[in-house]
C-alpha positions in Angstrom: 47.4 59.2 37.1 47.4 58.9 33.3 49.1 62.2 33.5 51.7 60.9 35.8 52.2 57.7 33.7 52.7 59.6 30.5 55.2 62.3 32.2 57.3 60.2 34.8 60.3 58.4 33.3 58.5 55.0 33.5 60.0 53.3 30.2 62.8 51.6 32.2 61.8 49.4 34.9 61.9 50.7 38.5 65.2 49.3 40.3 63.8 46.9 43.4 63.7 48.4 46.6 64.3 52.1 45.5 61.7 54.4 46.2 60.5 57.2 43.9 58.7 60.5 44.8 57.0 62.9 42.3 55.6 66.4 43.0 53.3 68.3 40.5 54.6 71.7 39.5 51.7 73.7 38.4 53.7 76.2 36.9 55.5 74.0 34.6 52.5 71.9 34.3 54.6 68.6 34.7 55.7 66.3 37.5 59.3 66.8 38.8 61.1 63.6 40.7 62.6 64.2 44.1 65.8 63.7 45.2 66.2 60.8 47.8 68.0 62.7 50.2 67.8 66.6 50.7 65.2 69.1 51.3 62.0 70.0 49.8 60.5 73.6 50.3 62.3 74.0 53.5 61.2 70.5 54.6 63.7 67.6 55.1 62.5 65.2 52.3 62.8 62.0 54.7 62.5 63.6 58.1 63.7 61.6 61.2 60.1 61.1 62.2 59.1 58.3 64.6 55.4 57.3 64.9 54.0 55.8 68.1 53.9 51.5 67.6 50.8 50.1 67.0 49.7 48.0 70.0 48.7 45.0 68.1 50.9 45.1 65.1 54.7 44.0 64.5 56.7 45.8 61.4 58.1 43.3 59.0 59.3 45.9 56.4 59.4 49.5 55.8 58.1 50.1 52.2 58.2 53.8 52.2 60.3 55.3 55.0 58.9 59.1 56.7 58.5 61.3 53.9 57.7 64.9 54.2 54.6 66.6 52.9 56.1 69.7 51.9 54.0 72.6 50.8 55.2 73.8 47.1 54.9 77.3 46.6 54.1 76.7 42.8 50.8 74.5 44.0 48.5 77.2 44.9 45.6 75.3 46.5 45.7 71.7 47.3 49.3 70.0 47.0 49.7 66.8 45.2 52.4 64.2 45.6 53.1 61.0 44.3 55.0 57.7 45.9 56.0 54.7 44.0 57.2 51.6 45.4 57.4 47.8 44.5 57.0 44.6 46.6 59.6 41.9 47.0 58.8 38.1 46.2 58.9 37.5 49.8 56.8 40.5 50.8 54.3 39.0 48.3 54.3 35.7 49.7 54.0 36.9 53.4 50.8 39.0 52.3 49.3 36.4 50.1 49.7 33.5 52.6 48.2 35.4 55.5 44.9 36.0 53.4 41.6 34.7 54.8 38.2 34.6 52.8 35.4 36.3 54.7 31.6 35.8 54.3 30.2 38.1 51.3 33.6 37.6 49.3 35.7 39.8 51.7 39.1 39.3 52.4 41.5 39.7 55.4 45.0 39.9 55.7 47.2 39.0 58.9 49.9 40.8 57.1 48.7 44.3 55.9 50.4 47.1 53.9 49.6 50.0 56.2 50.0 53.8 55.2 50.1 56.3 58.2 50.2 60.0 58.3 51.6 62.4 61.4 52.9 65.7 62.0 56.5 66.0 60.9 57.7 66.8 64.4 60.8 65.0 65.5 61.1 65.8 69.2 58.9 62.8 69.9 57.0 59.7 68.8 54.0 60.9 66.9 50.4 60.1 67.0 48.4 59.3 63.5 47.4 62.6 62.2 45.5 63.2 59.0 46.5 66.5 56.9 43.5 69.1 56.2 41.5 67.8 53.2 43.3 64.7 52.6 42.6 62.5 49.7 44.6 59.2 49.0 44.4 57.0 45.7 46.4 53.8 45.5 46.9 52.7 42.2 44.5 55.0 40.5 41.6 53.9 43.1 40.1 56.0 45.7 40.8 54.9 49.2 38.0 56.1 51.5 39.1 57.3 54.7 37.7 55.9 57.8 35.3 57.7 60.2 33.4 61.1 59.6 34.8 64.5 59.8 33.4 66.9 62.4 31.1 69.4 61.0 32.3 72.6 59.9 33.4 75.2 62.6 33.0 78.8 61.9 33.0 77.8 58.2 36.2 76.0 58.3 36.3 72.6 57.3 37.4 70.1 60.1 39.5 67.2 59.5 39.0 63.5 60.2 41.0 61.8 63.3 44.1 60.1 62.0 44.5 56.2 62.5 46.4 53.7 60.3 45.1 53.1 56.7 45.0 49.2 55.5 45.3 49.8 51.8 46.3 45.9 51.3 43.2 45.6 49.1 44.4 48.1 46.6 47.8 46.9 46.6 49.1 45.0 43.3 50.3 41.8 45.1 53.2 41.1 42.6 56.9 41.8 42.5 56.8 42.5 38.8 54.6 45.8 39.1 55.1 48.8 40.9 52.6 50.5 43.3 51.6 54.0 43.4 50.3 56.0 46.4 48.7 59.5 45.1 48.2 62.1 48.0 46.5 65.5 48.0 46.2 67.8 50.9 45.6 71.2 52.0 48.7 72.6 53.9 48.5 74.5 57.1 50.7 77.3 57.8 53.9 76.6 60.2 52.9 72.5 60.2 54.6 69.9 58.3 53.3 66.4 57.5 54.7 63.5 56.8 53.6 59.8 55.5 55.1 56.3 56.0 54.1 52.9 54.4 55.2 49.5 56.1 54.4 46.0 55.8 53.0 44.6 59.3 51.8 41.5 60.8 49.0 41.4 63.2 49.9 39.8 66.3 47.2 37.4 68.4 49.3 38.2 71.8 46.8 40.9 72.7 46.7 40.6 76.5 50.5 41.0 77.1 51.1 43.2 74.5 48.2 45.7 75.8 49.4 45.6 79.4 53.2 46.4 78.3 51.8 49.4 76.3 
C-alpha cells in the first residue's frame, strides 16, 4: 500500500464519485492507472456483468461497478489490482445511523458496504464466485475470507466457495478520505473474474422476500 501511495498521483484530491483502478506492472515496477472505459489485456474493464440479487438486501448505491480482474502478462504469478473509491456525505450518514453496538464491543450495520466477486460472464446473472488464491485488503488491513477452503486435490489448491463480503468495519466512514481495496488472485486460463462493491440495506421483510425468490 505504501508503494502505491508513493507512486499513484495522489497529490490532488480525488474527484468525488470517480473510481480509480490501478494495476501493478512487474516490468516497469510501477502502478498504472486504467482507463475508465475500454479493454485490459483482452478483457473489458467494466463488463456488462449482472450478479444474482441477494435475498435480504436492497442495493442503495453502486460504489464500484462491475470491474474485470483481467490477467496481466507482466504479472508472472499472482495478479494484483487496486480500486479506490470515496463515499458521499449521504452514504456516510446512512451507514453511521444504521450502526448497532453488540455485546463484546462488536458492531453491526443495517446498511453495509459489500464486496462481491463472480465470473466475468455476461450471458446470465452470476453467483458469487471467488477467484483462486484470493486475498483482499481494505485500507491496508487484511480481510479474512469466510469459511475454510477444501483440502488440496491432487496437489492443487482448492478455492473457497464465494459469498458477499461485508467490509463495512474496514471502510473509512468519511467523505473526505478515499478508500482502497487491494485484490490479489491467481488467474485461471480461459476464465475471467469480476468484482463489484455496493452500499446495501438489510431488509426485515424476510418471509415474503424469500417466497418471491
